C-alpha positions, 0 to 999 in steps of 0.5 A: 925446494923440498917440502921439508925445507918449504915447511921450515921456512914457513916455521921460521917466518912465523916465529920471526913475525911473532918475535917482531910483534913481541918486541914492538909490544914491549918497546911501545911506550906506556901510556896513560889509560884514564888521564887526558893529557893535553896536547898542550899545557896551559898556564894557569891565570893570575889569581890570588886566593888564600891557604889555611894560614891566611897566606896567598896562593897564586899561580907561583904556589903551583911552580917546581911541583906536581899538584892534583887540584880538585874543586869542592867544598867542605859541606859536600856530602858525597863526591868531594870527600870521596874523591879526596880519599881516592887522591890520598890512597893513590898518593900512599900506594905511589909512596909505598911504590917509591915514586918520586916526586909525589904529587900535592893533593889541592882542595880549592873551595867553590863555597868560599862564603862558608869555607873560611882558611881555617875551615878548609885547612881542617877539612883537607887535613882529615885526608893526610898530611901535606894537603893544601886547602884553598879558598878566598873571594868569588872574584878571584876564584872565578878568574881560576875557574873560568880559565880552566873550564870549571863549572860551579853553581850555588843552589837555593837554599835556606840561610847557610843550608845550601849545596854548591853544584861542581865539576867532578874532574881533578886537574893535574898541574905540572911544575911549570904552573900549567894545566897538564892533564885531566882525570874525569870521574868516577875516580879510581885509585889504581888509575892514578897509580898507573898514570902519574908515573907515566905522565911525570916521566914524559914531561 
């Protein structure tokens, strides 16, 4: 083979390899960049809590829709309002992009002694329409937090002036009422906007 033909063959081979690499990258499925998707979704346990109207919230409440669930409390000074605002921002951006379905935002109180149904309902309403605030007895709350690995601990205080330490993760519940994925802090709206459509599409 002449030097010229060898050169042409090398150029063609390099171009073909580059084309295959680009095609592989383009055809590779998109993956979440922040969410940890469980290898196997876990069904929520049986529990009975209350919404803002005093209606029962149970595992069945989470069926047939996607839900972003955060455990916090209305007297939380920083993490809770910041997280809920981040989720609300992500939800608005997803809606603007035409994403359907949109996930429901859910706050489950780890401070049911102070968080009455009415109070938690008013609190979640500050972050947008359609948000679900949940509270109830400590016994029922423990059924849910124990099954999901959510930590919370009331700290010593004076009367009703106390704090509650708690996990900062946001859990994604799928339409089968199963724990499907986990977003760890710090929470960034762009991560939810990127990851949620991918997770929902692959469900």
